[in-house]
py3Dmol code that shows the C-alpha trace and the ligand (Angstrom):
import py3Dmol

protein = """\
ATOM      1  CA  LEU A   1     -11.445   0.627  -7.172  1.00  0.00           C
ATOM      2  CA  ASN A   2     -10.382  -1.309 -10.201  1.00  0.00           C
ATOM      3  CA  ARG A   3     -10.138  -4.951  -9.715  1.00  0.00           C
ATOM      4  CA  SER A   4      -6.746  -6.330  -8.428  1.00  0.00           C
ATOM      5  CA  VAL A   5      -4.494  -8.598 -10.366  1.00  0.00           C
ATOM      6  CA  LEU A   6      -2.008 -11.035  -8.833  1.00  0.00           C
ATOM      7  CA  ILE A   7       0.566 -12.896 -11.090  1.00  0.00           C
ATOM      8  CA  GLY A   8       3.597 -15.019 -10.335  1.00  0.00           C
ATOM      9  CA  LEU A   9       6.684 -16.165 -12.008  1.00  0.00           C
ATOM     10  CA  ILE A  10       7.840 -19.660 -11.153  1.00  0.00           C
ATOM     11  CA  GLY A  11      11.405 -20.621 -11.971  1.00  0.00           C
ATOM     12  CA  HIS A  12      14.992 -21.118 -10.879  1.00  0.00           C
ATOM     13  CA  GLY A  13      16.875 -17.917 -10.065  1.00  0.00           C
ATOM     14  CA  VAL A  14      14.053 -15.606 -10.916  1.00  0.00           C
ATOM     15  CA  GLY A  15      14.821 -12.946  -8.327  1.00  0.00           C
ATOM     16  CA  PRO A  16      16.628 -10.591 -10.758  1.00  0.00           C
ATOM     17  CA  SER A  17      13.986 -11.178 -13.642  1.00  0.00           C
ATOM     18  CA  LEU A  18      12.950  -7.973 -15.377  1.00  0.00           C
ATOM     19  CA  THR A  19       9.492  -9.479 -16.119  1.00  0.00           C
ATOM     20  CA  PRO A  20       7.881  -8.356 -12.886  1.00  0.00           C
ATOM     21  CA  PRO A  21       8.639  -4.728 -13.276  1.00  0.00           C
ATOM     22  CA  MET A  22       7.560  -4.845 -16.898  1.00  0.00           C
ATOM     23  CA  HIS A  23       4.129  -6.253 -15.969  1.00  0.00           C
ATOM     24  CA  GLU A  24       3.733  -3.962 -12.857  1.00  0.00           C
ATOM     25  CA  MET A  25       4.513  -0.869 -14.789  1.00  0.00           C
ATOM     26  CA  GLU A  26       1.899  -1.749 -17.559  1.00  0.00           C
ATOM     27  CA  GLY A  27      -0.622  -2.583 -14.874  1.00  0.00           C
ATOM     28  CA  ALA A  28      -0.082   0.639 -13.078  1.00  0.00           C
ATOM     29  CA  ARG A  29      -0.200   2.666 -16.499  1.00  0.00           C
ATOM     30  CA  GLN A  30      -3.675   1.099 -16.928  1.00  0.00           C
ATOM     31  CA  GLY A  31      -4.811   1.963 -13.351  1.00  0.00           C
ATOM     32  CA  LEU A  32      -4.832  -1.677 -12.278  1.00  0.00           C
ATOM     33  CA  ARG A  33      -3.786  -2.758  -8.819  1.00  0.00           C
ATOM     34  CA  TYR A  34      -1.349  -5.300 -10.448  1.00  0.00           C
ATOM     35  CA  LEU A  35       1.128  -7.227  -8.317  1.00  0.00           C
ATOM     36  CA  TYR A  36       3.781  -9.544  -9.798  1.00  0.00           C
ATOM     37  CA  ARG A  37       5.827 -11.758  -7.450  1.00  0.00           C
ATOM     38  CA  THR A  38       8.605 -14.202  -8.128  1.00  0.00           C
ATOM     39  CA  ILE A  39       8.273 -17.738  -6.795  1.00  0.00           C
ATOM     40  CA  GLU A  40      11.590 -19.541  -6.627  1.00  0.00           C
ATOM     41  CA  PHE A  41      11.660 -23.208  -7.764  1.00  0.00           C
ATOM     42  CA  SER A  42      14.488 -25.045  -6.212  1.00  0.00           C
ATOM     43  CA  PRO A  43      15.890 -28.192  -7.815  1.00  0.00           C
ATOM     44  CA  ASP A  44      13.790 -31.079  -6.516  1.00  0.00           C
ATOM     45  CA  ASN A  45      13.808 -34.840  -6.513  1.00  0.00           C
ATOM     46  CA  ASP A  46      10.369 -34.783  -8.023  1.00  0.00           C
ATOM     47  CA  PRO A  47       9.976 -31.612  -9.949  1.00  0.00           C
ATOM     48  CA  ARG A  48       6.478 -32.458 -11.387  1.00  0.00           C
ATOM     49  CA  GLN A  49       5.097 -32.918  -7.766  1.00  0.00           C
ATOM     50  CA  ARG A  50       6.802 -29.720  -6.710  1.00  0.00           C
ATOM     51  CA  LEU A  51       5.446 -27.612  -9.566  1.00  0.00           C
ATOM     52  CA  MET A  52       1.948 -29.092  -9.013  1.00  0.00           C
ATOM     53  CA  GLU A  53       2.248 -28.069  -5.396  1.00  0.00           C
ATOM     54  CA  LEU A  54       3.254 -24.520  -6.246  1.00  0.00           C
ATOM     55  CA  ILE A  55       0.602 -24.051  -8.755  1.00  0.00           C
ATOM     56  CA  ARG A  56      -2.075 -25.292  -6.451  1.00  0.00           C
ATOM     57  CA  SER A  57      -0.866 -23.064  -3.764  1.00  0.00           C
ATOM     58  CA  ALA A  58      -0.825 -20.051  -6.093  1.00  0.00           C
ATOM     59  CA  ARG A  59      -4.461 -20.774  -6.955  1.00  0.00           C
ATOM     60  CA  ALA A  60      -5.295 -21.118  -3.175  1.00  0.00           C
ATOM     61  CA  PHE A  61      -3.605 -17.884  -2.452  1.00  0.00           C
ATOM     62  CA  GLY A  62      -5.586 -16.116  -5.219  1.00  0.00           C
ATOM     63  CA  PHE A  63      -3.107 -15.765  -7.939  1.00  0.00           C
ATOM     64  CA  ASP A  64      -4.835 -14.966 -11.330  1.00  0.00           C
ATOM     65  CA  GLY A  65      -2.104 -16.468 -13.431  1.00  0.00           C
ATOM     66  CA  LEU A  66       1.561 -17.489 -13.746  1.00  0.00           C
ATOM     67  CA  ASN A  67       4.504 -17.173 -15.917  1.00  0.00           C
ATOM     68  CA  LEU A  68       6.895 -20.212 -16.049  1.00  0.00           C
ATOM     69  CA  THR A  69      10.568 -20.254 -16.833  1.00  0.00           C
ATOM     70  CA  TYR A  70      13.551 -22.377 -16.620  1.00  0.00           C
ATOM     71  CA  PRO A  71      13.412 -25.265 -15.656  1.00  0.00           C
ATOM     72  CA  VAL A  72       9.514 -25.813 -15.461  1.00  0.00           C
ATOM     73  CA  LYS A  73       8.376 -24.859 -18.983  1.00  0.00           C
ATOM     74  CA  GLN A  74       8.045 -28.541 -20.103  1.00  0.00           C
ATOM     75  CA  THR A  75       7.308 -29.919 -16.601  1.00  0.00           C
ATOM     76  CA  ALA A  76       4.023 -28.012 -16.594  1.00  0.00           C
ATOM     77  CA  LEU A  77       2.629 -29.711 -19.641  1.00  0.00           C
ATOM     78  CA  SER A  78       1.218 -32.663 -17.759  1.00  0.00           C
ATOM     79  CA  LEU A  79      -0.389 -30.539 -15.298  1.00  0.00           C
ATOM     80  CA  LEU A  80      -2.593 -28.593 -17.798  1.00  0.00           C
ATOM     81  CA  ASP A  81      -6.268 -28.984 -18.506  1.00  0.00           C
ATOM     82  CA  GLU A  82      -5.844 -27.434 -21.866  1.00  0.00           C
ATOM     83  CA  MET A  83      -3.121 -25.796 -24.103  1.00  0.00           C
ATOM     84  CA  SER A  84      -2.914 -23.263 -26.872  1.00  0.00           C
ATOM     85  CA  THR A  85      -1.792 -24.442 -30.282  1.00  0.00           C
ATOM     86  CA  SER A  86       1.540 -22.861 -30.042  1.00  0.00           C
ATOM     87  CA  ALA A  87       2.199 -24.428 -26.476  1.00  0.00           C
ATOM     88  CA  HIS A  88       1.403 -27.840 -28.051  1.00  0.00           C
ATOM     89  CA  MET A  89       3.546 -27.276 -31.074  1.00  0.00           C
ATOM     90  CA  VAL A  90       6.631 -26.233 -29.046  1.00  0.00           C
ATOM     91  CA  GLY A  91       5.940 -28.696 -26.127  1.00  0.00           C
ATOM     92  CA  ALA A  92       6.574 -25.955 -23.561  1.00  0.00           C
ATOM     93  CA  VAL A  93       4.418 -23.402 -21.639  1.00  0.00           C
ATOM     94  CA  ASN A  94       5.465 -20.060 -20.279  1.00  0.00           C
ATOM     95  CA  THR A  95       2.011 -18.565 -19.232  1.00  0.00           C
ATOM     96  CA  VAL A  96      -0.643 -20.448 -17.502  1.00  0.00           C
ATOM     97  CA  ARG A  97      -4.054 -19.012 -16.234  1.00  0.00           C
ATOM     98  CA  TRP A  98      -7.209 -20.254 -14.835  1.00  0.00           C
ATOM     99  CA  GLN A  99     -10.489 -20.177 -16.764  1.00  0.00           C
ATOM    100  CA  ASN A 100     -13.624 -21.616 -15.207  1.00  0.00           C
ATOM    101  CA  GLY A 101     -11.417 -23.476 -12.880  1.00  0.00           C
ATOM    102  CA  ARG A 102      -9.407 -25.168 -15.739  1.00  0.00           C
ATOM    103  CA  LEU A 103      -5.724 -24.537 -16.018  1.00  0.00           C
ATOM    104  CA  ILE A 104      -4.835 -23.476 -19.478  1.00  0.00           C
ATOM    105  CA  GLY A 105      -1.236 -23.163 -20.957  1.00  0.00           C
ATOM    106  CA  HIS A 106       0.135 -20.795 -23.571  1.00  0.00           C
ATOM    107  CA  ASN A 107       3.453 -20.021 -25.070  1.00  0.00           C
ATOM    108  CA  THR A 108       4.020 -16.386 -25.735  1.00  0.00           C
ATOM    109  CA  ASP A 109       7.800 -16.903 -26.511  1.00  0.00           C
ATOM    110  CA  VAL A 110       6.504 -18.082 -29.950  1.00  0.00           C
ATOM    111  CA  SER A 111       4.064 -15.149 -30.434  1.00  0.00           C
ATOM    112  CA  GLY A 112       6.702 -12.788 -28.914  1.00  0.00           C
ATOM    113  CA  PHE A 113       9.454 -13.671 -31.164  1.00  0.00           C
ATOM    114  CA  ARG A 114       7.102 -13.563 -34.191  1.00  0.00           C
ATOM    115  CA  ALA A 115       5.995 -10.037 -33.281  1.00  0.00           C
ATOM    116  CA  ALA A 116       9.575  -8.857 -32.781  1.00  0.00           C
ATOM    117  CA  LEU A 117      10.379 -10.201 -36.264  1.00  0.00           C
ATOM    118  CA  ASP A 118       7.517  -8.516 -37.723  1.00  0.00           C
ATOM    119  CA  ASP A 119       8.435  -5.202 -36.064  1.00  0.00           C
ATOM    120  CA  ALA A 120      12.030  -5.350 -37.326  1.00  0.00           C
ATOM    121  CA  LEU A 121      11.246  -6.782 -40.835  1.00  0.00           C
ATOM    122  CA  GLY A 122       7.668  -5.771 -41.658  1.00  0.00           C
ATOM    123  CA  SER A 123       6.552  -7.843 -44.747  1.00  0.00           C
ATOM    124  CA  GLU A 124      10.066  -8.449 -46.014  1.00  0.00           C
ATOM    125  CA  PRO A 125      10.333 -12.041 -46.896  1.00  0.00           C
ATOM    126  CA  LEU A 126      12.579 -14.201 -44.596  1.00  0.00           C
ATOM    127  CA  GLY A 127      14.614 -15.882 -47.167  1.00  0.00           C
ATOM    128  CA  ARG A 128      17.249 -18.324 -45.977  1.00  0.00           C
ATOM    129  CA  ILE A 129      17.645 -18.376 -42.181  1.00  0.00           C
ATOM    130  CA  VAL A 130      20.244 -19.811 -40.038  1.00  0.00           C
ATOM    131  CA  LEU A 131      19.402 -20.406 -36.376  1.00  0.00           C
ATOM    132  CA  ILE A 132      21.981 -21.251 -33.835  1.00  0.00           C
ATOM    133  CA  GLY A 133      20.729 -22.911 -30.647  1.00  0.00           C
ATOM    134  CA  ALA A 134      18.064 -25.613 -30.385  1.00  0.00           C
ATOM    135  CA  GLY A 135      17.184 -25.290 -26.730  1.00  0.00           C
ATOM    136  CA  GLY A 136      14.035 -23.862 -25.226  1.00  0.00           C
ATOM    137  CA  ALA A 137      14.500 -20.365 -26.951  1.00  0.00           C
ATOM    138  CA  GLY A 138      15.557 -21.803 -30.283  1.00  0.00           C
ATOM    139  CA  SER A 139      12.542 -24.100 -30.352  1.00  0.00           C
ATOM    140  CA  ALA A 140      10.171 -21.105 -29.860  1.00  0.00           C
ATOM    141  CA  VAL A 141      12.121 -19.220 -32.384  1.00  0.00           C
ATOM    142  CA  SER A 142      12.062 -21.901 -34.992  1.00  0.00           C
ATOM    143  CA  HIS A 143       8.272 -22.411 -34.780  1.00  0.00           C
ATOM    144  CA  ALA A 144       7.785 -18.609 -35.148  1.00  0.00           C
ATOM    145  CA  VAL A 145      10.023 -18.558 -38.112  1.00  0.00           C
ATOM    146  CA  ALA A 146       8.155 -21.594 -39.660  1.00  0.00           C
ATOM    147  CA  MET A 147       4.816 -19.994 -38.995  1.00  0.00           C
ATOM    148  CA  ARG A 148       5.822 -16.878 -40.773  1.00  0.00           C
ATOM    149  CA  GLY A 149       7.549 -18.915 -43.510  1.00  0.00           C
ATOM    150  CA  ALA A 150      11.204 -18.822 -44.553  1.00  0.00           C
ATOM    151  CA  GLU A 151      12.505 -19.943 -47.849  1.00  0.00           C
ATOM    152  CA  HIS A 152      14.754 -22.298 -45.800  1.00  0.00           C
ATOM    153  CA  LEU A 153      15.727 -22.800 -42.296  1.00  0.00           C
ATOM    154  CA  THR A 154      18.813 -24.421 -41.037  1.00  0.00           C
ATOM    155  CA  ILE A 155      19.152 -25.246 -37.332  1.00  0.00           C
ATOM    156  CA  VAL A 156      22.611 -25.430 -35.929  1.00  0.00           C
ATOM    157  CA  ASP A 157      23.529 -26.608 -32.377  1.00  0.00           C
ATOM    158  CA  ALA A 158      26.689 -27.686 -30.629  1.00  0.00           C
ATOM    159  CA  ASP A 159      24.662 -30.816 -29.834  1.00  0.00           C
ATOM    160  CA  PRO A 160      23.785 -32.337 -33.239  1.00  0.00           C
ATOM    161  CA  HIS A 161      20.930 -34.509 -31.837  1.00  0.00           C
ATOM    162  CA  ARG A 162      19.118 -31.467 -30.556  1.00  0.00           C
ATOM    163  CA  ALA A 163      19.460 -29.617 -33.823  1.00  0.00           C
ATOM    164  CA  ARG A 164      18.213 -32.711 -35.735  1.00  0.00           C
ATOM    165  CA  ASP A 165      15.375 -33.488 -33.249  1.00  0.00           C
ATOM    166  CA  LEU A 166      14.230 -29.779 -33.629  1.00  0.00           C
ATOM    167  CA  ALA A 167      14.357 -29.950 -37.294  1.00  0.00           C
ATOM    168  CA  ASN A 168      12.344 -33.020 -37.523  1.00  0.00           C
ATOM    169  CA  ASN A 169       9.717 -31.729 -35.319  1.00  0.00           C
ATOM    170  CA  ILE A 170       9.473 -28.407 -37.414  1.00  0.00           C
ATOM    171  CA  SER A 171       9.324 -30.423 -40.526  1.00  0.00           C
ATOM    172  CA  ALA A 172       6.521 -32.575 -39.215  1.00  0.00           C
ATOM    173  CA  LEU A 173       4.376 -29.663 -37.881  1.00  0.00           C
ATOM    174  CA  HIS A 174       4.847 -26.925 -40.638  1.00  0.00           C
ATOM    175  CA  HIS A 175       5.203 -26.603 -44.388  1.00  0.00           C
ATOM    176  CA  GLN A 176       8.745 -25.442 -43.910  1.00  0.00           C
ATOM    177  CA  ALA A 177      11.881 -26.429 -45.729  1.00  0.00           C
ATOM    178  CA  VAL A 178      14.220 -27.147 -42.768  1.00  0.00           C
ATOM    179  CA  ASP A 179      17.474 -28.970 -42.033  1.00  0.00           C
ATOM    180  CA  ALA A 180      19.999 -29.379 -39.369  1.00  0.00           C
ATOM    181  CA  ALA A 181      23.846 -28.726 -39.570  1.00  0.00           C
ATOM    182  CA  SER A 182      26.742 -28.727 -37.511  1.00  0.00           C
ATOM    183  CA  VAL A 183      28.640 -25.709 -36.265  1.00  0.00           C
ATOM    184  CA  ASP A 184      31.412 -26.314 -38.766  1.00  0.00           C
ATOM    185  CA  ALA A 185      28.933 -25.640 -41.615  1.00  0.00           C
ATOM    186  CA  LEU A 186      28.488 -22.047 -40.610  1.00  0.00           C
ATOM    187  CA  PRO A 187      31.142 -20.652 -43.111  1.00  0.00           C
ATOM    188  CA  SER A 188      29.395 -22.305 -45.996  1.00  0.00           C
ATOM    189  CA  LEU A 189      25.889 -21.588 -44.710  1.00  0.00           C
ATOM    190  CA  LEU A 190      26.054 -17.877 -43.668  1.00  0.00           C
ATOM    191  CA  PRO A 191      27.230 -16.401 -47.216  1.00  0.00           C
ATOM    192  CA  LEU A 192      23.953 -17.796 -48.588  1.00  0.00           C
ATOM    193  CA  ALA A 193      21.659 -16.657 -45.728  1.00  0.00           C
ATOM    194  CA  GLN A 194      19.558 -13.551 -45.429  1.00  0.00           C
ATOM    195  CA  GLY A 195      19.152 -13.953 -41.589  1.00  0.00           C
ATOM    196  CA  LEU A 196      21.063 -15.210 -38.637  1.00  0.00           C
ATOM    197  CA  ILE A 197      19.359 -15.750 -35.193  1.00  0.00           C
ATOM    198  CA  ASN A 198      21.421 -16.584 -32.101  1.00  0.00           C
ATOM    199  CA  ALA A 199      19.262 -18.479 -29.449  1.00  0.00           C
ATOM    200  CA  THR A 200      22.309 -19.863 -27.667  1.00  0.00           C
ATOM    201  CA  PRO A 201      23.219 -18.189 -24.226  1.00  0.00           C
ATOM    202  CA  ILE A 202      26.514 -17.171 -25.738  1.00  0.00           C
ATOM    203  CA  GLY A 203      26.855 -13.322 -25.271  1.00  0.00           C
ATOM    204  CA  MET A 204      25.202 -13.227 -21.796  1.00  0.00           C
ATOM    205  CA  ALA A 205      27.435 -11.701 -18.993  1.00  0.00           C
ATOM    206  CA  ASP A 206      28.137 -15.247 -17.774  1.00  0.00           C
ATOM    207  CA  HIS A 207      28.606 -16.662 -21.167  1.00  0.00           C
ATOM    208  CA  PRO A 208      30.808 -13.906 -22.879  1.00  0.00           C
ATOM    209  CA  GLY A 209      31.852 -14.105 -26.474  1.00  0.00           C
ATOM    210  CA  SER A 210      29.965 -14.797 -29.787  1.00  0.00           C
ATOM    211  CA  ALA A 211      28.822 -18.184 -31.162  1.00  0.00           C
ATOM    212  CA  VAL A 212      29.726 -16.874 -34.614  1.00  0.00           C
ATOM    213  CA  ASP A 213      32.947 -15.757 -36.177  1.00  0.00           C
ATOM    214  CA  ALA A 214      33.076 -12.034 -37.040  1.00  0.00           C
ATOM    215  CA  ASN A 215      34.317 -12.608 -40.678  1.00  0.00           C
ATOM    216  CA  LEU A 216      31.124 -14.384 -41.337  1.00  0.00           C
ATOM    217  CA  LEU A 217      28.971 -11.378 -40.550  1.00  0.00           C
ATOM    218  CA  ARG A 218      28.395  -9.491 -43.919  1.00  0.00           C
ATOM    219  CA  PRO A 219      25.695  -7.424 -45.485  1.00  0.00           C
ATOM    220  CA  PRO A 220      23.009  -8.082 -46.689  1.00  0.00           C
ATOM    221  CA  LEU A 221      22.878 -10.677 -43.761  1.00  0.00           C
ATOM    222  CA  TRP A 222      20.657  -9.384 -40.805  1.00  0.00           C
ATOM    223  CA  VAL A 223      21.554 -10.430 -37.269  1.00  0.00           C
ATOM    224  CA  CYS A 224      19.159 -11.257 -34.449  1.00  0.00           C
ATOM    225  CA  ASP A 225      20.122 -12.106 -30.872  1.00  0.00           C
ATOM    226  CA  VAL A 226      17.524 -13.371 -28.331  1.00  0.00           C
ATOM    227  CA  VAL A 227      19.963 -12.688 -25.541  1.00  0.00           C
ATOM    228  CA  TYR A 228      18.924  -9.402 -24.038  1.00  0.00           C
ATOM    229  CA  ARG A 229      21.081  -9.010 -20.956  1.00  0.00           C
ATOM    230  CA  PRO A 230      23.182  -7.321 -22.013  1.00  0.00           C
ATOM    231  CA  VAL A 231      21.265  -5.855 -24.965  1.00  0.00           C
ATOM    232  CA  GLU A 232      24.308  -5.207 -26.932  1.00  0.00           C
ATOM    233  CA  THR A 233      25.926  -8.479 -27.232  1.00  0.00           C
ATOM    234  CA  GLU A 234      29.261  -9.033 -28.744  1.00  0.00           C
ATOM    235  CA  LEU A 235      27.497 -10.644 -31.758  1.00  0.00           C
ATOM    236  CA  LEU A 236      25.208  -7.537 -32.313  1.00  0.00           C
ATOM    237  CA  LEU A 237      28.002  -5.044 -31.841  1.00  0.00           C
ATOM    238  CA  THR A 238      30.215  -6.954 -34.351  1.00  0.00           C
ATOM    239  CA  ALA A 239      27.437  -7.370 -36.777  1.00  0.00           C
ATOM    240  CA  ARG A 240      26.530  -3.595 -36.671  1.00  0.00           C
ATOM    241  CA  HIS A 241      30.263  -2.627 -36.890  1.00  0.00           C
ATOM    242  CA  ARG A 242      30.384  -4.815 -39.963  1.00  0.00           C
ATOM    243  CA  GLY A 243      27.368  -3.033 -41.588  1.00  0.00           C
ATOM    244  CA  CYS A 244      24.753  -5.736 -40.862  1.00  0.00           C
ATOM    245  CA  ARG A 245      21.182  -4.759 -39.754  1.00  0.00           C
ATOM    246  CA  THR A 246      20.649  -6.025 -36.177  1.00  0.00           C
ATOM    247  CA  ILE A 247      17.688  -7.028 -34.095  1.00  0.00           C
ATOM    248  CA  SER A 248      18.129  -7.191 -30.194  1.00  0.00           C
ATOM    249  CA  GLY A 249      16.437  -9.638 -27.858  1.00  0.00           C
ATOM    250  CA  LEU A 250      14.478  -6.749 -26.229  1.00  0.00           C
ATOM    251  CA  GLY A 251      11.588  -7.011 -28.624  1.00  0.00           C
ATOM    252  CA  MET A 252      10.925 -10.624 -27.950  1.00  0.00           C
ATOM    253  CA  ALA A 253      11.238 -10.070 -24.107  1.00  0.00           C
ATOM    254  CA  MET A 254       8.755  -7.274 -24.399  1.00  0.00           C
ATOM    255  CA  HIS A 255       6.285  -8.805 -26.678  1.00  0.00           C
ATOM    256  CA  GLN A 256       6.193 -12.189 -24.645  1.00  0.00           C
ATOM    257  CA  ALA A 257       5.472 -10.072 -21.635  1.00  0.00           C
ATOM    258  CA  ALA A 258       2.788  -8.072 -23.281  1.00  0.00           C
ATOM    259  CA  ASP A 259       1.057 -11.242 -24.728  1.00  0.00           C
ATOM    260  CA  ALA A 260       1.057 -12.711 -21.261  1.00  0.00           C
ATOM    261  CA  PHE A 261      -0.226  -9.302 -19.842  1.00  0.00           C
ATOM    262  CA  GLU A 262      -3.048  -9.332 -22.378  1.00  0.00           C
ATOM    263  CA  LEU A 263      -4.000 -13.134 -21.453  1.00  0.00           C
ATOM    264  CA  PHE A 264      -3.892 -12.273 -17.727  1.00  0.00           C
ATOM    265  CA  THR A 265      -5.937  -9.018 -17.830  1.00  0.00           C
ATOM    266  CA  GLY A 266      -7.916  -9.228 -21.114  1.00  0.00           C
ATOM    267  CA  LYS A 267      -6.578  -5.591 -21.754  1.00  0.00           C
ATOM    268  CA  ILE A 268      -4.540  -4.329 -24.630  1.00  0.00           C
ATOM    269  CA  ALA A 269      -0.828  -3.651 -23.587  1.00  0.00           C
ATOM    270  CA  ASP A 270       0.756  -0.509 -24.672  1.00  0.00           C
ATOM    271  CA  ARG A 271       3.782  -2.116 -26.355  1.00  0.00           C
ATOM    272  CA  SER A 272       5.776   0.809 -27.075  1.00  0.00           C
ATOM    273  CA  ALA A 273       5.520   2.062 -23.398  1.00  0.00           C
ATOM    274  CA  MET A 274       6.560  -1.395 -22.206  1.00  0.00           C
ATOM    275  CA  LEU A 275       9.667  -1.361 -24.592  1.00  0.00           C
ATOM    276  CA  THR A 276      10.680   2.059 -23.484  1.00  0.00           C
ATOM    277  CA  HIS A 277      10.328   0.911 -19.904  1.00  0.00           C
ATOM    278  CA  LEU A 278      12.311  -2.102 -20.448  1.00  0.00           C
ATOM    279  CA  LYS A 279      15.153  -0.262 -22.020  1.00  0.00           C
ATOM    280  CA  HIS A 280      15.290   1.846 -18.824  1.00  0.00           C
ATOM    281  CA  LEU A 281      15.261  -1.116 -16.344  1.00  0.00           C
TER     282      LEU A 281
END
"""
ligand_1 = """\
44
NAD
P 19.139 -23.850 -23.469
O 20.146 -24.202 -22.611
O 17.756 -24.555 -23.467
O 19.527 -24.006 -25.010
C 20.783 -23.522 -25.576
C 21.215 -24.223 -26.677
O 22.417 -23.624 -27.166
C 21.769 -25.710 -26.381
O 21.055 -26.582 -27.243
C 23.214 -25.620 -26.505
O 23.701 -26.883 -26.976
C 23.311 -24.627 -27.621
N 24.701 -24.021 -27.653
C 25.296 -23.373 -26.613
N 26.502 -22.919 -26.987
C 26.730 -23.092 -28.418
C 27.465 -22.660 -29.387
N 28.611 -22.041 -29.224
N 27.274 -23.142 -30.708
C 26.189 -23.778 -31.046
N 25.143 -24.178 -30.023
C 25.466 -23.782 -28.783
O 18.835 -22.215 -23.291
P 17.618 -21.487 -23.708
O 16.530 -21.535 -22.557
O 17.066 -21.876 -25.017
O 18.118 -20.007 -23.697
C 19.058 -19.485 -24.608
C 19.098 -17.887 -24.425
O 18.021 -17.255 -24.864
C 19.383 -17.403 -23.102
O 20.474 -16.553 -23.124
C 18.141 -16.617 -22.660
O 18.483 -15.583 -21.827
C 17.646 -16.319 -24.055
N 16.157 -15.995 -24.031
C 15.697 -14.735 -24.327
C 14.233 -14.528 -24.445
C 13.815 -13.226 -24.871
O 12.650 -13.085 -24.571
N 14.645 -12.250 -25.492
C 13.388 -15.652 -24.270
C 13.970 -16.907 -23.790
C 15.380 -17.090 -23.742
"""
view = py3Dmol.view(width=600, height=400)
view.addModel(protein, "pdb")
view.setStyle({"model": 0}, {"cartoon": {"style": "trace"}})
view.addModel(ligand_1, "xyz")
view.setStyle({"model": 1}, {"stick": {}})
view.zoomTo()
view.show()
């Protein structure tokens, strides 16, 4: 028999996550006995202590690795023995595994978004990019954009401090022209931009609507949404209706899972099979 692989996802409200079936399907496709369990992280007075207990227990119960999601991606940093460059840059980890007894952290949201962008745009230069949302996803997106290199990146957030902090962080770590702007600046920014990326939760079932006025969506602007539940957000539907190219959040979701799968198993994931499966979940 092939060896077995046991992976967990620690986070709050992880029960309905699509990540477990994505991993298990790919494991089964490769003939592995691959089990992926969700581990609920309830809000706690001492989240670091609680996370440490869960990670220790997972190790004791024979887990091979873990994905981490809201609200523990940053909490985990101080529990690691080592971290990848991207985890260090973003200051967050979504994938941890043990290697020779040491706990190593990675950030596959960065590599996942980068791969999704490469799939959609090939070698096309990024030009001027406007990113809305400077939270966890926006941070991973902005590092991925800066690593690929854009002519200019403007980070917009309803919270101006968040946008400015992230822009400062990008500027300190990458050779990337970057600034922060307020939501009110979108009407002057978007006509000059080649790409718009939404990394706010607006467009999810429980945050309906769009963070951007429909009149601002015009070709040749391409529009990318990291929200993928639903896949067809109001932003993407409107943008496509108005003739813009669109990039859904499914690619990032699939590639972050595929990158984690490869870290956990050392095997190459079949990304197109994973994407097809994700579309049917
Ligand atoms: P977060 O709460 O950390 O950050 C969201 C940010 O958006 C906040 O800074 C907030 O101030 C800002 N914001 C909210 N509404 C705004 C508006 N109307 N205009 C401007 N700024 C606004 O959330 P997060 O963890 O970054 O997640 C954001 C979304 O990304 C979620 O919907 C999540 O599902 C999605 N996501 C997708 C993937 C993927 O693989 N496709 C991965 C991670 C997250």
